[in-house]
C-alpha positions, 0 to 999 in steps of 0.5 A, a space after each residue: 549725138 547721132 543715132 548709135 552705130 551698131 558694131 559687132 565683135 566676136 571673141 572668146 574670153 581669152 581674146 578679151 584684151 585683144 577685143 578691148 584693144 580693137 574697141 579702143 582703136 575704133 573709139 580713138 579714131 571716131 569723133 567724140 559725138 559718135 555713139 556706138 552700140 557694141 554687140 559682143 558675140 561670145 563663145 561662152 559667158 564673160 564673167 560679170 567682172 569682165 563685162 563691168 570692165 569693158 562697159 567702162 571702156 568708152 564711157 557714155 559713148 558706148 552701149 554694150 550688149 553681150 550675146 552668149 552663142 555657146 552651142 548656137 552653131 553645131 554640125 558646121 565645119 570649123 578649120 582647126 586654125 580658127 574658133 567657132 566665134 569666126 562663124 557667128 557673123 553668118 547669123 547676124 541677120 537673124 540675131 539682130 532683127 532690130 538693125 537694117 545695117 551693121 558693121 562687123 569687126 574681128 578682134 585682131 584688128 587695130 583701126 586707124 580710120 573713122 568707121 562711124 563716118 564710113 558707116 553713115 556714108 555707105 549706102 549698100 543698096 541691093 548689095 549684101 555686103 561691103 568689104 575689102 577685096 584681098 589682092 589675090 596672090 599666085 598661090 591662092 589662085 587654085 583656091 579661088 578656082 575651087 570655090 568659084 570666086 574671081 581673083 581680085 574679087 574675094 573679100 577678107 571678112 574681118 571687116 564688113 558692113 552688112 545689109 541685114 535687112 536684105 540678108 533676112 529677106 533672102 533668108 541668107 543665114 539658112 543658106 550660109 549654114 548649109 554651105 558651111 557644112 563642107 570640109 573643103 573650105 580653107 577659110 570656112 565663113 569667109 569662103 561662104 560669104 564670098 561664094 554666096 554673096 559674090 556679085 553683090 559686094 561693094 568694094 571698100 578702099 583697102 585701107 579699111 582692112 589692111 591684111 598682113 601682105 598689104 604692108 610688106 614690100 615684097 607683095 607690092 607688085 601683087 597688090 598693084 594688080 588690083 589697086 593703085 599706087 595711091 592705094 598702096 600709099 594710103 595703106 602705109 600711112 593710115 591703113 587699119 591693121 588686120 593681124 592675119 597670121 601671127 598676133 602682136 601680143 604673142 610674137 614680133 610681127 608686122 606693125 606690132 607696135 600699133 597694137 602695143 600703143 593701144 595696149 599701153 593705154 588700156 585701163 590697168 583693170 583690163 590689162 590685168 585680164 589677159 597674158 601677153 608676151 612680156 618679151 615682145 612688150 619689152 621689144 616694143 619699148 625699145 622700138 618706141 624710141 628713135 634709135 631702137 626703131 631704126 635698128 629694128 627696121 634696118 634688121 627687118 629690111 636686111 632679113 626680108 631682102 636675104 630671104 627674098 634672094 634665097 627664094 
């Protein structure tokens, strides 16, 4: 068995089920010999019952740690669209002194690649981070300019490999927190990481963190400004799905079926800990048949075509 791989995930108790889906997808796409230390950063304590249920997910392949950070971050700007949990990644170099390098993942992600292999093969060198650059859209250009980042060189912080050793050496946690006190940031922690780490970020292939627009054909031309046709095809075939925007447990959204397939295989004791949209679950059951998938996909194509023409 190889050395344990540290994977950090931050969530609030009401995201317990999505976090479990994310963890299950990581384990399903790693090899049986891969052993993980999953570090859960919490906005408030999980009940003992929830902790025990999660600890049974993955069995002998996983060691879990639970770190309650309630009240740890005060005074920083947090946009109303997000929770404070998103900013916990800024603290990791100080929180985890035992690690030189960790992976961080958002809980609204379904993994479709071997992250253990990626972690072992990624040499960060003198770079702070490795992550996937977003394919900057035209309406985002003004934001890039306002925060001093170049289009095409702005990472999505939902999945990161972080060089904690170097971040500690350069006292970056203090700098991250200071920079987070600005209320003009659209994506507070993400903007800060891009501002302060730019020039020292390794770009990963886009299939390791495929945000919503990477899957939508109307954004393909924008994608191809920064990536290749082969990258586009790899995203469609096995891109790790990051549900930026609408969440599949609430509404019908792009690639929603992948989330529900993992949800369906979660232990019942975990599924009982969260509330999901029953109508969307029923829609998934229809979609999971050949005819249902054809009908829904056809309707989606027609809808997007009409919407595109209207715009």
